[in-house]
CHARMM internal coordinates of N, CA and C (Angstrom, degrees):
IC EDIT
DIST 1 N 1 CA 1.4449
DIST 1 CA 1 C 1.5204
ANGL 1 N 1 CA 1 C 107.29
DIST 1 C 2 N 1.2512
ANGL 1 CA 1 C 2 N 118.37
DIHE 1 N 1 CA 1 C 2 N -161.13
DIST 2 N 2 CA 1.4539
ANGL 1 C 2 N 2 CA 120.94
DIHE 1 CA 1 C 2 N 2 CA -179.56
DIST 2 CA 2 C 1.5150
ANGL 2 N 2 CA 2 C 109.75
DIHE 1 C 2 N 2 CA 2 C -111.44
DIST 2 C 3 N 1.3180
ANGL 2 CA 2 C 3 N 115.42
DIHE 2 N 2 CA 2 C 3 N -175.02
DIST 3 N 3 CA 1.4612
ANGL 2 C 3 N 3 CA 120.70
DIHE 2 CA 2 C 3 N 3 CA 176.99
DIST 3 CA 3 C 1.5189
ANGL 3 N 3 CA 3 C 109.92
DIHE 2 C 3 N 3 CA 3 C -55.88
DIST 3 C 4 N 1.3316
ANGL 3 CA 3 C 4 N 116.12
DIHE 3 N 3 CA 3 C 4 N -35.83
DIST 4 N 4 CA 1.4595
ANGL 3 C 4 N 4 CA 121.38
DIHE 3 CA 3 C 4 N 4 CA 179.29
DIST 4 CA 4 C 1.5263
ANGL 4 N 4 CA 4 C 110.51
DIHE 3 C 4 N 4 CA 4 C -52.58
DIST 4 C 5 N 1.3088
ANGL 4 CA 4 C 5 N 117.59
DIHE 4 N 4 CA 4 C 5 N -38.18
DIST 5 N 5 CA 1.4487
ANGL 4 C 5 N 5 CA 121.20
DIHE 4 CA 4 C 5 N 5 CA -175.62
DIST 5 CA 5 C 1.5313
ANGL 5 N 5 CA 5 C 111.80
DIHE 4 C 5 N 5 CA 5 C -81.66
DIST 5 C 6 N 1.3259
ANGL 5 CA 5 C 6 N 118.99
DIHE 5 N 5 CA 5 C 6 N -13.63
DIST 6 N 6 CA 1.4538
ANGL 5 C 6 N 6 CA 120.85
DIHE 5 CA 5 C 6 N 6 CA -179.82
DIST 6 CA 6 C 1.5225
ANGL 6 N 6 CA 6 C 111.72
DIHE 5 C 6 N 6 CA 6 C -82.05
DIST 6 C 7 N 1.3220
ANGL 6 CA 6 C 7 N 117.47
DIHE 6 N 6 CA 6 C 7 N -22.97
DIST 7 N 7 CA 1.4543
ANGL 6 C 7 N 7 CA 121.52
DIHE 6 CA 6 C 7 N 7 CA 178.86
DIST 7 CA 7 C 1.5213
ANGL 7 N 7 CA 7 C 109.53
DIHE 6 C 7 N 7 CA 7 C -76.72
DIST 7 C 8 N 1.3285
ANGL 7 CA 7 C 8 N 115.47
DIHE 7 N 7 CA 7 C 8 N 160.63
DIST 8 N 8 CA 1.4594
ANGL 7 C 8 N 8 CA 118.63
DIHE 7 CA 7 C 8 N 8 CA 173.27
DIST 8 CA 8 C 1.5230
ANGL 8 N 8 CA 8 C 107.29
DIHE 7 C 8 N 8 CA 8 C -69.45
DIST 8 C 9 N 1.3051
ANGL 8 CA 8 C 9 N 116.40
DIHE 8 N 8 CA 8 C 9 N 130.32
DIST 9 N 9 CA 1.4605
ANGL 8 C 9 N 9 CA 120.93
DIHE 8 CA 8 C 9 N 9 CA -177.46
DIST 9 CA 9 C 1.5141
ANGL 9 N 9 CA 9 C 108.38
DIHE 8 C 9 N 9 CA 9 C -100.26
DIST 9 C 10 N 1.3112
ANGL 9 CA 9 C 10 N 115.06
DIHE 9 N 9 CA 9 C 10 N 120.28
DIST 10 N 10 CA 1.4573
ANGL 9 C 10 N 10 CA 120.22
DIHE 9 CA 9 C 10 N 10 CA -179.70
DIST 10 CA 10 C 1.5248
ANGL 10 N 10 CA 10 C 111.40
DIHE 9 C 10 N 10 CA 10 C -93.28
DIST 10 C 11 N 1.3249
ANGL 10 CA 10 C 11 N 116.21
DIHE 10 N 10 CA 10 C 11 N -27.73
DIST 11 N 11 CA 1.4619
ANGL 10 C 11 N 11 CA 120.72
DIHE 10 CA 10 C 11 N 11 CA -177.60
DIST 11 CA 11 C 1.5240
ANGL 11 N 11 CA 11 C 108.51
DIHE 10 C 11 N 11 CA 11 C -138.80
DIST 11 C 12 N 1.3162
ANGL 11 CA 11 C 12 N 115.44
DIHE 11 N 11 CA 11 C 12 N 128.26
DIST 12 N 12 CA 1.4569
ANGL 11 C 12 N 12 CA 120.25
DIHE 11 CA 11 C 12 N 12 CA -179.71
DIST 12 CA 12 C 1.5186
ANGL 12 N 12 CA 12 C 109.38
DIHE 11 C 12 N 12 CA 12 C -91.68
DIST 12 C 13 N 1.3231
ANGL 12 CA 12 C 13 N 116.28
DIHE 12 N 12 CA 12 C 13 N 93.83
DIST 13 N 13 CA 1.4638
ANGL 12 C 13 N 13 CA 121.86
DIHE 12 CA 12 C 13 N 13 CA 177.78
DIST 13 CA 13 C 1.5278
ANGL 13 N 13 CA 13 C 109.24
DIHE 12 C 13 N 13 CA 13 C -75.95
DIST 13 C 14 N 1.3192
ANGL 13 CA 13 C 14 N 115.51
DIHE 13 N 13 CA 13 C 14 N 167.10
DIST 14 N 14 CA 1.4681
ANGL 13 C 14 N 14 CA 120.07
DIHE 13 CA 13 C 14 N 14 CA 177.56
DIST 14 CA 14 C 1.5275
ANGL 14 N 14 CA 14 C 110.33
DIHE 13 C 14 N 14 CA 14 C -58.82
DIST 14 C 15 N 1.3155
ANGL 14 CA 14 C 15 N 117.30
DIHE 14 N 14 CA 14 C 15 N -37.37
DIST 15 N 15 CA 1.4672
ANGL 14 C 15 N 15 CA 120.83
DIHE 14 CA 14 C 15 N 15 CA -179.83
DIST 15 CA 15 C 1.5319
ANGL 15 N 15 CA 15 C 110.76
DIHE 14 C 15 N 15 CA 15 C -64.44
DIST 15 C 16 N 1.3188
ANGL 15 CA 15 C 16 N 116.77
DIHE 15 N 15 CA 15 C 16 N -43.16
DIST 16 N 16 CA 1.4678
ANGL 15 C 16 N 16 CA 120.36
DIHE 15 CA 15 C 16 N 16 CA 179.49
DIST 16 CA 16 C 1.5275
ANGL 16 N 16 CA 16 C 111.28
DIHE 15 C 16 N 16 CA 16 C -68.05
DIST 16 C 17 N 1.3255
ANGL 16 CA 16 C 17 N 116.02
DIHE 16 N 16 CA 16 C 17 N -41.81
DIST 17 N 17 CA 1.4631
ANGL 16 C 17 N 17 CA 119.73
DIHE 16 CA 16 C 17 N 17 CA 178.23
DIST 17 CA 17 C 1.5215
ANGL 17 N 17 CA 17 C 110.33
DIHE 16 C 17 N 17 CA 17 C -60.94
DIST 17 C 18 N 1.3377
ANGL 17 CA 17 C 18 N 116.53
DIHE 17 N 17 CA 17 C 18 N -44.77
DIST 18 N 18 CA 1.4649
ANGL 17 C 18 N 18 CA 119.32
DIHE 17 CA 17 C 18 N 18 CA -177.87
DIST 18 CA 18 C 1.5229
ANGL 18 N 18 CA 18 C 110.93
DIHE 17 C 18 N 18 CA 18 C -67.06
DIST 18 C 19 N 1.3445
ANGL 18 CA 18 C 19 N 118.53
DIHE 18 N 18 CA 18 C 19 N -34.85
DIST 19 N 19 CA 1.4603
ANGL 18 C 19 N 19 CA 120.80
DIHE 18 CA 18 C 19 N 19 CA 177.14
DIST 19 CA 19 C 1.5311
ANGL 19 N 19 CA 19 C 110.32
DIHE 18 C 19 N 19 CA 19 C -64.40
DIST 19 C 20 N 1.3146
ANGL 19 CA 19 C 20 N 116.49
DIHE 19 N 19 CA 19 C 20 N -41.49
DIST 20 N 20 CA 1.4568
ANGL 19 C 20 N 20 CA 120.42
DIHE 19 CA 19 C 20 N 20 CA 178.97
DIST 20 CA 20 C 1.5300
ANGL 20 N 20 CA 20 C 110.85
DIHE 19 C 20 N 20 CA 20 C -66.42
DIST 20 C 21 N 1.3167
ANGL 20 CA 20 C 21 N 116.89
DIHE 20 N 20 CA 20 C 21 N -47.13
DIST 21 N 21 CA 1.4685
ANGL 20 C 21 N 21 CA 120.93
DIHE 20 CA 20 C 21 N 21 CA -179.79
DIST 21 CA 21 C 1.5299
ANGL 21 N 21 CA 21 C 110.48
DIHE 20 C 21 N 21 CA 21 C -62.90
DIST 21 C 22 N 1.3178
ANGL 21 CA 21 C 22 N 117.44
DIHE 21 N 21 CA 21 C 22 N -40.80
DIST 22 N 22 CA 1.4614
ANGL 21 C 22 N 22 CA 120.35
DIHE 21 CA 21 C 22 N 22 CA 178.48
DIST 22 CA 22 C 1.5291
ANGL 22 N 22 CA 22 C 110.38
DIHE 21 C 22 N 22 CA 22 C -62.32
DIST 22 C 23 N 1.3267
ANGL 22 CA 22 C 23 N 116.75
DIHE 22 N 22 CA 22 C 23 N -40.59
DIST 23 N 23 CA 1.4631
ANGL 22 C 23 N 23 CA 120.01
DIHE 22 CA 22 C 23 N 23 CA 176.63
DIST 23 CA 23 C 1.5166
ANGL 23 N 23 CA 23 C 112.25
DIHE 22 C 23 N 23 CA 23 C -60.66
DIST 23 C 24 N 1.3178
ANGL 23 CA 23 C 24 N 116.02
DIHE 23 N 23 CA 23 C 24 N -37.29
DIST 24 N 24 CA 1.4683
ANGL 23 C 24 N 24 CA 120.49
DIHE 23 CA 23 C 24 N 24 CA 177.86
DIST 24 CA 24 C 1.5294
ANGL 24 N 24 CA 24 C 110.12
DIHE 23 C 24 N 24 CA 24 C -68.44
DIST 24 C 25 N 1.3242
ANGL 24 CA 24 C 25 N 116.57
DIHE 24 N 24 CA 24 C 25 N -46.25
DIST 25 N 25 CA 1.4714
ANGL 24 C 25 N 25 CA 120.62
DIHE 24 CA 24 C 25 N 25 CA 179.82
DIST 25 CA 25 C 1.5220
ANGL 25 N 25 CA 25 C 111.03
DIHE 24 C 25 N 25 CA 25 C -61.40
DIST 25 C 26 N 1.3393
ANGL 25 CA 25 C 26 N 117.01
DIHE 25 N 25 CA 25 C 26 N -37.92
DIST 26 N 26 CA 1.4680
ANGL 25 C 26 N 26 CA 121.15
DIHE 25 CA 25 C 26 N 26 CA -179.21
DIST 26 CA 26 C 1.5231
ANGL 26 N 26 CA 26 C 112.88
DIHE 25 C 26 N 26 CA 26 C -79.50
DIST 26 C 27 N 1.3241
ANGL 26 CA 26 C 27 N 117.57
DIHE 26 N 26 CA 26 C 27 N -3.68
DIST 27 N 27 CA 1.4541
ANGL 26 C 27 N 27 CA 120.89
DIHE 26 CA 26 C 27 N 27 CA 177.95
DIST 27 CA 27 C 1.5224
ANGL 27 N 27 CA 27 C 114.20
DIHE 26 C 27 N 27 CA 27 C 80.90
DIST 27 C 28 N 1.3277
ANGL 27 CA 27 C 28 N 117.13
DIHE 27 N 27 CA 27 C 28 N 14.08
DIST 28 N 28 CA 1.4673
ANGL 27 C 28 N 28 CA 120.48
DIHE 27 CA 27 C 28 N 28 CA 179.76
DIST 28 CA 28 C 1.5229
ANGL 28 N 28 CA 28 C 111.59
DIHE 27 C 28 N 28 CA 28 C -77.47
DIST 28 C 29 N 1.3068
ANGL 28 CA 28 C 29 N 117.09
DIHE 28 N 28 CA 28 C 29 N -22.97
DIST 29 N 29 CA 1.4560
ANGL 28 C 29 N 29 CA 123.06
DIHE 28 CA 28 C 29 N 29 CA 177.17
DIST 29 CA 29 C 1.5255
ANGL 29 N 29 CA 29 C 107.86
DIHE 28 C 29 N 29 CA 29 C -152.74
DIST 29 C 30 N 1.2985
ANGL 29 CA 29 C 30 N 115.82
DIHE 29 N 29 CA 29 C 30 N 172.35
DIST 30 N 30 CA 1.4615
ANGL 29 C 30 N 30 CA 120.46
DIHE 29 CA 29 C 30 N 30 CA 176.84
DIST 30 CA 30 C 1.5252
ANGL 30 N 30 CA 30 C 108.90
DIHE 29 C 30 N 30 CA 30 C -117.89
DIST 30 C 31 N 1.3032
ANGL 30 CA 30 C 31 N 115.31
DIHE 30 N 30 CA 30 C 31 N 166.63
DIST 31 N 31 CA 1.4622
ANGL 30 C 31 N 31 CA 119.50
DIHE 30 CA 30 C 31 N 31 CA 177.10
DIST 31 CA 31 C 1.5254
ANGL 31 N 31 CA 31 C 109.85
DIHE 30 C 31 N 31 CA 31 C -60.96
DIST 31 C 32 N 1.3172
ANGL 31 CA 31 C 32 N 117.06
DIHE 31 N 31 CA 31 C 32 N -41.00
DIST 32 N 32 CA 1.4660
ANGL 31 C 32 N 32 CA 120.77
DIHE 31 CA 31 C 32 N 32 CA 179.54
DIST 32 CA 32 C 1.5237
ANGL 32 N 32 CA 32 C 111.69
DIHE 31 C 32 N 32 CA 32 C -62.32
DIST 32 C 33 N 1.3334
ANGL 32 CA 32 C 33 N 116.54
DIHE 32 N 32 CA 32 C 33 N -45.67
DIST 33 N 33 CA 1.4624
ANGL 32 C 33 N 33 CA 120.37
DIHE 32 CA 32 C 33 N 33 CA 179.56
DIST 33 CA 33 C 1.5256
ANGL 33 N 33 CA 33 C 111.08
DIHE 32 C 33 N 33 CA 33 C -63.25
DIST 33 C 34 N 1.3245
ANGL 33 CA 33 C 34 N 116.37
DIHE 33 N 33 CA 33 C 34 N -45.33
DIST 34 N 34 CA 1.4686
ANGL 33 C 34 N 34 CA 120.70
DIHE 33 CA 33 C 34 N 34 CA -179.17
DIST 34 CA 34 C 1.5212
ANGL 34 N 34 CA 34 C 110.71
DIHE 33 C 34 N 34 CA 34 C -65.04
DIST 34 C 35 N 1.3158
ANGL 34 CA 34 C 35 N 116.17
DIHE 34 N 34 CA 34 C 35 N -37.81
DIST 35 N 35 CA 1.4551
ANGL 34 C 35 N 35 CA 120.99
DIHE 34 CA 34 C 35 N 35 CA 178.66
DIST 35 CA 35 C 1.5254
ANGL 35 N 35 CA 35 C 110.75
DIHE 34 C 35 N 35 CA 35 C -59.64
DIST 35 C 36 N 1.3164
ANGL 35 CA 35 C 36 N 116.04
DIHE 35 N 35 CA 35 C 36 N -46.54
DIST 36 N 36 CA 1.4688
ANGL 35 C 36 N 36 CA 120.54
DIHE 35 CA 35 C 36 N 36 CA 178.94
DIST 36 CA 36 C 1.5242
ANGL 36 N 36 CA 36 C 111.44
DIHE 35 C 36 N 36 CA 36 C -68.34
DIST 36 C 37 N 1.3259
ANGL 36 CA 36 C 37 N 116.54
DIHE 36 N 36 CA 36 C 37 N -44.83
DIST 37 N 37 CA 1.4651
ANGL 36 C 37 N 37 CA 120.85
DIHE 36 CA 36 C 37 N 37 CA -175.69
DIST 37 CA 37 C 1.5248
ANGL 37 N 37 CA 37 C 112.36
DIHE 36 C 37 N 37 CA 37 C -62.61
DIST 37 C 38 N 1.3221
ANGL 37 CA 37 C 38 N 116.43
DIHE 37 N 37 CA 37 C 38 N -40.45
DIST 38 N 38 CA 1.4633
ANGL 37 C 38 N 38 CA 120.17
DIHE 37 CA 37 C 38 N 38 CA -173.83
DIST 38 CA 38 C 1.5260
ANGL 38 N 38 CA 38 C 113.20
DIHE 37 C 38 N 38 CA 38 C -108.55
DIST 38 C 39 N 1.3302
ANGL 38 CA 38 C 39 N 117.16
DIHE 38 N 38 CA 38 C 39 N 7.75
DIST 39 N 39 CA 1.4584
ANGL 38 C 39 N 39 CA 122.72
DIHE 38 CA 38 C 39 N 39 CA 178.46
DIST 39 CA 39 C 1.5369
ANGL 39 N 39 CA 39 C 111.10
DIHE 38 C 39 N 39 CA 39 C 53.92
DIST 39 C 40 N 1.3313
ANGL 39 CA 39 C 40 N 114.42
DIHE 39 N 39 CA 39 C 40 N 50.68
DIST 40 N 40 CA 1.4658
ANGL 39 C 40 N 40 CA 121.78
DIHE 39 CA 39 C 40 N 40 CA 178.14
DIST 40 CA 40 C 1.5273
ANGL 40 N 40 CA 40 C 108.42
DIHE 39 C 40 N 40 CA 40 C -116.62
DIST 40 C 41 N 1.3037
ANGL 40 CA 40 C 41 N 116.07
DIHE 40 N 40 CA 40 C 41 N 151.28
DIST 41 N 41 CA 1.4628
ANGL 40 C 41 N 41 CA 119.86
DIHE 40 CA 40 C 41 N 41 CA 175.14
DIST 41 CA 41 C 1.5306
ANGL 41 N 41 CA 41 C 108.84
DIHE 40 C 41 N 41 CA 41 C -71.03
DIST 41 C 42 N 1.3322
ANGL 41 CA 41 C 42 N 117.50
DIHE 41 N 41 CA 41 C 42 N 135.68
DIST 42 N 42 CA 1.4715
ANGL 41 C 42 N 42 CA 119.31
DIHE 41 CA 41 C 42 N 42 CA 177.16
DIST 42 CA 42 C 1.5300
ANGL 42 N 42 CA 42 C 111.90
DIHE 41 C 42 N 42 CA 42 C -54.34
DIST 42 C 43 N 1.3318
ANGL 42 CA 42 C 43 N 116.90
DIHE 42 N 42 CA 42 C 43 N -36.63
DIST 43 N 43 CA 1.4683
ANGL 42 C 43 N 43 CA 119.87
DIHE 42 CA 42 C 43 N 43 CA -179.21
DIST 43 CA 43 C 1.5313
ANGL 43 N 43 CA 43 C 111.43
DIHE 42 C 43 N 43 CA 43 C -63.51
DIST 43 C 44 N 1.3331
ANGL 43 CA 43 C 44 N 117.28
DIHE 43 N 43 CA 43 C 44 N -32.11
DIST 44 N 44 CA 1.4681
ANGL 43 C 44 N 44 CA 120.07
DIHE 43 CA 43 C 44 N 44 CA 178.29
DIST 44 CA 44 C 1.5311
ANGL 44 N 44 CA 44 C 110.34
DIHE 43 C 44 N 44 CA 44 C -68.29
DIST 44 C 45 N 1.3129
ANGL 44 CA 44 C 45 N 116.52
DIHE 44 N 44 CA 44 C 45 N -43.69
DIST 45 N 45 CA 1.4689
ANGL 44 C 45 N 45 CA 120.57
DIHE 44 CA 44 C 45 N 45 CA 178.29
DIST 45 CA 45 C 1.5234
ANGL 45 N 45 CA 45 C 110.06
DIHE 44 C 45 N 45 CA 45 C -65.76
DIST 45 C 46 N 1.3269
ANGL 45 CA 45 C 46 N 117.89
DIHE 45 N 45 CA 45 C 46 N -40.07
DIST 46 N 46 CA 1.4634
ANGL 45 C 46 N 46 CA 121.21
DIHE 45 CA 45 C 46 N 46 CA 177.30
DIST 46 CA 46 C 1.5247
ANGL 46 N 46 CA 46 C 111.01
DIHE 45 C 46 N 46 CA 46 C -61.14
DIST 46 C 47 N 1.3265
ANGL 46 CA 46 C 47 N 116.52
DIHE 46 N 46 CA 46 C 47 N -38.49
DIST 47 N 47 CA 1.4655
ANGL 46 C 47 N 47 CA 120.58
DIHE 46 CA 46 C 47 N 47 CA 177.90
DIST 47 CA 47 C 1.5284
ANGL 47 N 47 CA 47 C 110.45
DIHE 46 C 47 N 47 CA 47 C -64.33
DIST 47 C 48 N 1.3317
ANGL 47 CA 47 C 48 N 117.21
DIHE 47 N 47 CA 47 C 48 N -42.94
DIST 48 N 48 CA 1.4691
ANGL 47 C 48 N 48 CA 120.33
DIHE 47 CA 47 C 48 N 48 CA 177.22
DIST 48 CA 48 C 1.5255
ANGL 48 N 48 CA 48 C 110.03
DIHE 47 C 48 N 48 CA 48 C -60.80
DIST 48 C 49 N 1.3364
ANGL 48 CA 48 C 49 N 116.97
DIHE 48 N 48 CA 48 C 49 N -43.05
DIST 49 N 49 CA 1.4648
ANGL 48 C 49 N 49 CA 121.16
DIHE 48 CA 48 C 49 N 49 CA 179.46
DIST 49 CA 49 C 1.5233
ANGL 49 N 49 CA 49 C 110.90
DIHE 48 C 49 N 49 CA 49 C -62.21
DIST 49 C 50 N 1.3294
ANGL 49 CA 49 C 50 N 116.38
DIHE 49 N 49 CA 49 C 50 N -43.22
DIST 50 N 50 CA 1.4611
ANGL 49 C 50 N 50 CA 120.39
DIHE 49 CA 49 C 50 N 50 CA 179.99
DIST 50 CA 50 C 1.5268
ANGL 50 N 50 CA 50 C 111.26
DIHE 49 C 50 N 50 CA 50 C -64.44
DIST 50 C 51 N 1.3257
ANGL 50 CA 50 C 51 N 117.32
DIHE 50 N 50 CA 50 C 51 N -40.77
DIST 51 N 51 CA 1.4706
ANGL 50 C 51 N 51 CA 120.76
DIHE 50 CA 50 C 51 N 51 CA 176.90
DIST 51 CA 51 C 1.5289
ANGL 51 N 51 CA 51 C 110.50
DIHE 50 C 51 N 51 CA 51 C -63.99
DIST 51 C 52 N 1.3200
ANGL 51 CA 51 C 52 N 116.95
DIHE 51 N 51 CA 51 C 52 N -38.91
DIST 52 N 52 CA 1.4624
ANGL 51 C 52 N 52 CA 120.82
DIHE 51 CA 51 C 52 N 52 CA 178.43
DIST 52 CA 52 C 1.5255
ANGL 52 N 52 CA 52 C 110.79
DIHE 51 C 52 N 52 CA 52 C -62.73
DIST 52 C 53 N 1.3287
ANGL 52 CA 52 C 53 N 116.69
DIHE 52 N 52 CA 52 C 53 N -40.40
DIST 53 N 53 CA 1.4670
ANGL 52 C 53 N 53 CA 119.98
DIHE 52 CA 52 C 53 N 53 CA 178.79
DIST 53 CA 53 C 1.5225
ANGL 53 N 53 CA 53 C 111.15
DIHE 52 C 53 N 53 CA 53 C -62.25
DIST 53 C 54 N 1.3202
ANGL 53 CA 53 C 54 N 116.61
DIHE 53 N 53 CA 53 C 54 N -43.33
DIST 54 N 54 CA 1.4698
ANGL 53 C 54 N 54 CA 120.52
DIHE 53 CA 53 C 54 N 54 CA 179.06
DIST 54 CA 54 C 1.5272
ANGL 54 N 54 CA 54 C 109.49
DIHE 53 C 54 N 54 CA 54 C -62.91
DIST 54 C 55 N 1.3309
ANGL 54 CA 54 C 55 N 116.62
DIHE 54 N 54 CA 54 C 55 N -42.67
DIST 55 N 55 CA 1.4640
ANGL 54 C 55 N 55 CA 120.55
DIHE 54 CA 54 C 55 N 55 CA 178.85
DIST 55 CA 55 C 1.5166
ANGL 55 N 55 CA 55 C 112.09
DIHE 54 C 55 N 55 CA 55 C -62.38
DIST 55 C 56 N 1.3343
ANGL 55 CA 55 C 56 N 116.67
DIHE 55 N 55 CA 55 C 56 N -40.57
DIST 56 N 56 CA 1.4636
ANGL 55 C 56 N 56 CA 119.69
DIHE 55 CA 55 C 56 N 56 CA 178.43
DIST 56 CA 56 C 1.5166
ANGL 56 N 56 CA 56 C 110.88
DIHE 55 C 56 N 56 CA 56 C -65.77
DIST 56 C 57 N 1.3303
ANGL 56 CA 56 C 57 N 116.50
DIHE 56 N 56 CA 56 C 57 N -43.07
DIST 57 N 57 CA 1.4637
ANGL 56 C 57 N 57 CA 119.86
DIHE 56 CA 56 C 57 N 57 CA 179.46
DIST 57 CA 57 C 1.5255
ANGL 57 N 57 CA 57 C 110.01
DIHE 56 C 57 N 57 CA 57 C -59.31
DIST 57 C 58 N 1.3236
ANGL 57 CA 57 C 58 N 116.92
DIHE 57 N 57 CA 57 C 58 N -44.53
DIST 58 N 58 CA 1.4542
ANGL 57 C 58 N 58 CA 120.44
DIHE 57 CA 57 C 58 N 58 CA -179.95
DIST 58 CA 58 C 1.5250
ANGL 58 N 58 CA 58 C 110.70
DIHE 57 C 58 N 58 CA 58 C -64.59
DIST 58 C 59 N 1.3311
ANGL 58 CA 58 C 59 N 117.41
DIHE 58 N 58 CA 58 C 59 N -42.24
DIST 59 N 59 CA 1.4617
ANGL 58 C 59 N 59 CA 121.09
DIHE 58 CA 58 C 59 N 59 CA -178.69
DIST 59 CA 59 C 1.5252
ANGL 59 N 59 CA 59 C 111.89
DIHE 58 C 59 N 59 CA 59 C -63.92
DIST 59 C 60 N 1.3221
ANGL 59 CA 59 C 60 N 117.16
DIHE 59 N 59 CA 59 C 60 N -27.79
DIST 60 N 60 CA 1.4604
ANGL 59 C 60 N 60 CA 120.70
DIHE 59 CA 59 C 60 N 60 CA -176.69
DIST 60 CA 60 C 1.5241
ANGL 60 N 60 CA 60 C 113.61
DIHE 59 C 60 N 60 CA 60 C -95.66
DIST 60 C 61 N 1.3018
ANGL 60 CA 60 C 61 N 117.55
DIHE 60 N 60 CA 60 C 61 N 0.92
DIST 61 N 61 CA 1.4713
ANGL 60 C 61 N 61 CA 120.20
DIHE 60 CA 60 C 61 N 61 CA 176.88
DIST 61 CA 61 C 1.5340
ANGL 61 N 61 CA 61 C 109.15
DIHE 60 C 61 N 61 CA 61 C -68.58
DIST 61 C 62 N 1.3110
ANGL 61 CA 61 C 62 N 115.97
DIHE 61 N 61 CA 61 C 62 N 151.25
DIST 62 N 62 CA 1.4599
ANGL 61 C 62 N 62 CA 120.40
DIHE 61 CA 61 C 62 N 62 CA 177.23
DIST 62 CA 62 C 1.5273
ANGL 62 N 62 CA 62 C 109.89
DIHE 61 C 62 N 62 CA 62 C -61.19
DIST 62 C 63 N 1.3187
ANGL 62 CA 62 C 63 N 116.43
DIHE 62 N 62 CA 62 C 63 N -40.03
DIST 63 N 63 CA 1.4508
ANGL 62 C 63 N 63 CA 121.47
DIHE 62 CA 62 C 63 N 63 CA 177.49
DIST 63 CA 63 C 1.5267
ANGL 63 N 63 CA 63 C 107.27
DIHE 62 C 63 N 63 CA 63 C -125.04
DIST 63 C 64 N 1.3176
ANGL 63 CA 63 C 64 N 115.56
DIHE 63 N 63 CA 63 C 64 N 79.92
DIST 64 N 64 CA 1.4657
ANGL 63 C 64 N 64 CA 120.75
DIHE 63 CA 63 C 64 N 64 CA -176.81
DIST 64 CA 64 C 1.5061
ANGL 64 N 64 CA 64 C 110.64
DIHE 63 C 64 N 64 CA 64 C -64.25
DIST 64 C 65 N 1.3292
ANGL 64 CA 64 C 65 N 113.96
DIHE 64 N 64 CA 64 C 65 N 143.17
DIST 65 N 65 CA 1.4690
ANGL 64 C 65 N 65 CA 119.44
DIHE 64 CA 64 C 65 N 65 CA 176.61
DIST 65 CA 65 C 1.5272
ANGL 65 N 65 CA 65 C 108.42
DIHE 64 C 65 N 65 CA 65 C -65.79
DIST 65 C 66 N 1.3333
ANGL 65 CA 65 C 66 N 115.48
DIHE 65 N 65 CA 65 C 66 N 140.11
DIST 66 N 66 CA 1.4493
ANGL 65 C 66 N 66 CA 120.19
DIHE 65 CA 65 C 66 N 66 CA 177.17
DIST 66 CA 66 C 1.5251
ANGL 66 N 66 CA 66 C 114.55
DIHE 65 C 66 N 66 CA 66 C 83.79
DIST 66 C 67 N 1.3160
ANGL 66 CA 66 C 67 N 118.15
DIHE 66 N 66 CA 66 C 67 N -2.32
DIST 67 N 67 CA 1.4608
ANGL 66 C 67 N 67 CA 121.61
DIHE 66 CA 66 C 67 N 67 CA 176.99
DIST 67 CA 67 C 1.5016
ANGL 67 N 67 CA 67 C 109.47
DIHE 66 C 67 N 67 CA 67 C -104.43
DIST 67 C 68 N 1.2880
ANGL 67 CA 67 C 68 N 116.25
DIHE 67 N 67 CA 67 C 68 N 143.00
DIST 68 N 68 CA 1.4805
ANGL 67 C 68 N 68 CA 120.79
DIHE 67 CA 67 C 68 N 68 CA 179.67
DIST 68 CA 68 C 1.4932
ANGL 68 N 68 CA 68 C 112.00
DIHE 67 C 68 N 68 CA 68 C -78.20
END
COOR INIT
IC SEED 1 N 1 CA 1 C
IC BUILD
């Protein structure tokens, strides 16, 4: 991750969540490692990953929902 991830995180913003999920997708870390490192439940990280997948699917649709 970046320096941002080395600091103690008090609030998990969308930007921080997406950086963590992207690291997992890219194979830089695992859900288990991130869970231990940031004291998060694996199920919470899995939920973020699942939401990211849905968002990516929508963004890649020919006629994405919410786009003009």
